[in-house]
N, C-alpha and C positions, 0 to 999 in steps of 0.2 A: 355138243358141249363147247361151252366158252374156251377159248385158247388161252391158256395159263401165260401171263407175262412174265419173262425173264425178268431177273433183276437186274437192275444198271450197273454197270461197272464205271465206277469214276475212273476218268481220264488221267493217264500217268503223264504228270508234268514235272520231270525230275523227283526230287524226294518229297517224301510225304510232309515232312516239316516245312519246307520251302514252299510248297502249294499250299499247306495251312496258313502260313504267312502271309502269302500273296492274297488268300480270301480275307484275311483280317484288314491287309490295307485297302482293298475295295470296300470291304463292310463299313471301314472307318470312315467313309467319304460321308455316311450320312448321319455320324455323330458331332456334338457340338464341337467347336473349336479347341476349347480347353482338354477335351478327352482325347483328342486326335494327338496333343502336343505330350499328354501324358503316354499314350502308347507308343510314341516315338521314344520319348525316355525310357520306357521299359524295354524296348529292344534293343537299346544301347548299353543298357546298364542292369545290374541284376536286381535292384530294388529299388524304391523311391526313400529318397532322405526326407526328414522334415522341412529342408529348405525347398525340397522339390513340392512338396504339399503347399507350402505357403505360397510358392510362386503360381501354381495350378489354381488356388484358390483366386488370386488375383486375376488371373486369367479368367476364371468362370464367370466373374463380375465385369471383365471387360476383355473380350479375346481379340484384341487388336492385335497384339504382340504374339500371338501363338505361333507355333512353328509345328504345323501338321505332321503326322506320319506319312512317308513316301515311299515308293519302291527302292528308293536308294539305302534306305535305312534297315532293310531286312533282307536276309539270304535269297538271293536271286535265282528263281525256281529253275531256269536255263543251265545256271552253273553246275547243277547236281548231274547233268546229264553230259558234260566234258571233263578232259582231264587237265586240272590245273597244277602247274608244278612251278614252285619258287625257284627262281634262280640266284637271285642276290638283292642286297639291300646295301644301299651307299647313299653318299650325299647328304648325310644325317646333319640337320641344323639345330641348335638349341633343345637337344635331348639331354639331359642330366651332363654327365661329363664325358660324352662319347666326341670321339676325336672328329672332325669334320671329314676329313678324307680318308675316314676308314672304311672299308670293303668286305662285308660280310657276303660269302659265295656259299651256295647250297649245292652239293652233287647231285645228278640227275637220277643216281642209281645209287641205292644203299642209304647209309646214317651219316648224316654230318656231325661232327663232334666238335663243339666248341668248349675249349679247356683254357682258362685263364685264372689268374689269382682273384681272391675276393675284391670287389670294388673296381675291377677293371671295365666293368660295363655290359656283361652278359645280360643281366637282367634288364637293361635299359633297350637291346635290341629286342628282348621277348615282349616287353611293354609295347613297343611300336608294331610289332606282328599282331599282337592282341587286339590293338586298336583298329590296326587295316585290315585284319581278317576277321575270323569267327571265334568268340571265346566268351564263356560266363566269368567275367572277371569280377573278383570281389568289390565290395563296397569301399569305397574312401581310397582306390589305388587311382593315382593321377600321375601324368608326368610332368616333371619340373625341369625348368632350364638349368643350366648351369650357374650354381649361385656364386662362383669364383670367377664368371667372366663379366667383364663391364659392359658388354653387348648382350640386349634382350632381345627375343624374337619370338615368333610363333614357331613351335617345334614341327619339323617336317622331315622327310626321307623321299628317297626316290628307290620304288621296289620293280625290280625286273623279273618277269615270271612268262611260262607260256601257255596258252591255251590250245590243247589239242594239237602240239608242236609248234604252233604260231607264237613267234616272241611278241610280248606286249610290254609296255611299261607306264608305270603309274606314280604320280606324285602324291604323297601322303600329306596330309596338313591336321593337326591336332583338332578337334570338334568338327572335323569336315568329313561329309561321305568319300569312302574311296571307293575305287573301282568295284563294280559290283560283281566281278567274277572271281574277286579276292574272298567272296564269301563262302567258295567252295572250299577253302582252306580252313581247316579247324585247328587252332592252337592250344596246348594243354601244358601247365606247368604246376609246380609245387603251390601257387598260390590259388590258382583255379580247382585245384583238388579238394580244397575247403569248401568251395561251393556245392560240390557233390557228394561229399561225405560228411555227416555230420560228426560231432564228438564222440558217439558211441559207434562210430564204425558201421552205422547202419548206410545204406546206401537211399539217398534222398533224392534223388533225380526227377525231375519233372519236364516234360517235353516243352520248349521255349513257348510256342503257341499257347499251350493251357496255362502257363504261368504267367504269359502276359493277360490273359484275359481275366485270370482271378486276380492278378494284382491290378488291374484295372478296377475291377468292382470294390476292392479294399479302398483303392485310391478316392473312389466315389464317395466312399463312407468317411473317409477323414476331411474331405472336402466339406462335404456335408455338416461335420460337426464343427469345423472350424466356421462354418457361415451362421450356424446356429449360434455359435458363441459370441460372434461379432452382433448377432440380431439383440441378444441378450443385453449385451454391453451399451448398445444405442438406445434400448427401451429404457435401462437404468439411468441414461444420461437425459430423458426426455422429460421436461418440465411438468409437473403435475397439472398445469393449467390446459396443456393440451393433450395428456393423456388420460386425465380425468376431469375434464371440462365440467363447471358449476351450472352451465347452461342446461335447460331440458332438451333432451333428445329431438321433440317433434317440432322445435322452432328452426327459423331459418337459420339462427347462429348455430344450434345443436348439429342439424344437417351438414352445415360447412365444417365443423370441426370434425365431425365423423369422417368426412371424406377430405380431409386438408392435404392428404398426400397428392391428391389429383385436383384438387382446387386450383382456379387460375387466378393470377393476381388481380385481373379485371372484378372477379366475383367478389373478392374480399374488400376491395376499394369500395364497390357498388352497396355491399351490406354495412361499411363502415361509414358511409358518406348519410348524413341525416338530412330529412327533408323540412320544410318550412315549417311544417306543421309540429315536428318533433322537435324543431329548434326553440319555437314559441313556448313549447310545453317546458322545455329544460328550463327557460329563463324564469318561468313562473316558479317552478319547484325551486329554483335556486333562492328566489326571493323568499318563498314560504319558511325555506327550511334555515335562511338568515337570522330570522327571528327567533327568540327563544319560546319553544313551543309551552313551557310550563307559565311562564308569565303571559303570554297570549291567553292561555285559559284561566287564569286567575282574573285577568281583566274583564273576560267575558262573565264570569261567574259574579263579579262586583257591578257591572252593570246591569245585569239581571236584576240583583238584589235590590239595587238602587230603583228600577223602575216599578217593583213590587212595594216598596215604601211608599212612591208618589202615589200609587193608585190607592192604598189604604189611607193616607193623609187625606185626598179627595174624598172619599166615600164618607169619612168621619166628619168632614165639613159638610156634605151635603145631610146627613143624618142629623146632625145639630140644628140645621137651618128647616128641615122638614117638621122636627117635633115627634113626639111620643106617638102622636095619632098613626103615622106612617111608618113606623119603626119595622114593623112585620115586612112591609114591600120592600124596604130598603135592604133589609137582612136576606130576603130570596136573590135581590139583585147581587149583593155580596157574593154569596155562595156561587154564583154563575160565574160571576168574575173570577174568582179563586180556581175552579175548575179548569177555566180557559187557561190559567196561568200553568 
């Protein structure tokens, strides 16, 4: 009997979500650069906006400026196997109206409650943590600088935390990857709740790896539609002399027009350059067409009529000179001459 193989068990490397995201990062290395950029955006935001689709369409045509998905953009698989604890958030710069010298401290045990009046900056701290850690932020949420400050700069902050009891510090900068270990911390507030629960209060949560792949497939369709629209617009702008040339398709000119997009300038120049025989023929045609063809035809007919009258006159003189005795012979000659005309 054949020994039955035991089913393979997947190697446990942290949480399933983190491992799946790591697989997506590895798989994306074989994708086009614009798709890798789309994956990066989908891992950092809830969904793609119309501006993202426009930028991805431009990258699809020229992916030189694409920023591909990397391990720093997803949850670190190793972070799920360690204990990560937030300790403090301080040295905040250019984030809403938060004071630069403020220090938000988290207790190691229990619950830390931050209580202040509306507009005091509580949501500003939450926005920083949602960007530095893991959160499904709603679309359109951003971090603005202090509109009342005369000094503008990039929003930043310093986050103190511990990994398995070892203290670490990380400087967070807006739109820059944070420390990978902070991805083990999930942030949830009232704004992220709208992402997980729809209007009828039915749970609509989809695991992040599945959502990223489904959104990538939709992004491919959106980019395709924009490219097709651009192609249609270009076709409408193409002159009829190029889109529907009057030349025969089997001629050299017809073949060149059919493959004009790949034709070389030297091929066009060679086909447009006339030979000596063609130049001479063109000069003859110009001379012939310069004259009035109707008038030329009338002249030819008049010349032919004059020639016939001259022949008749000569025949009559010969008939008179020959007399009636040779009239039958001359009539026969006359018929033959007439038929030749």
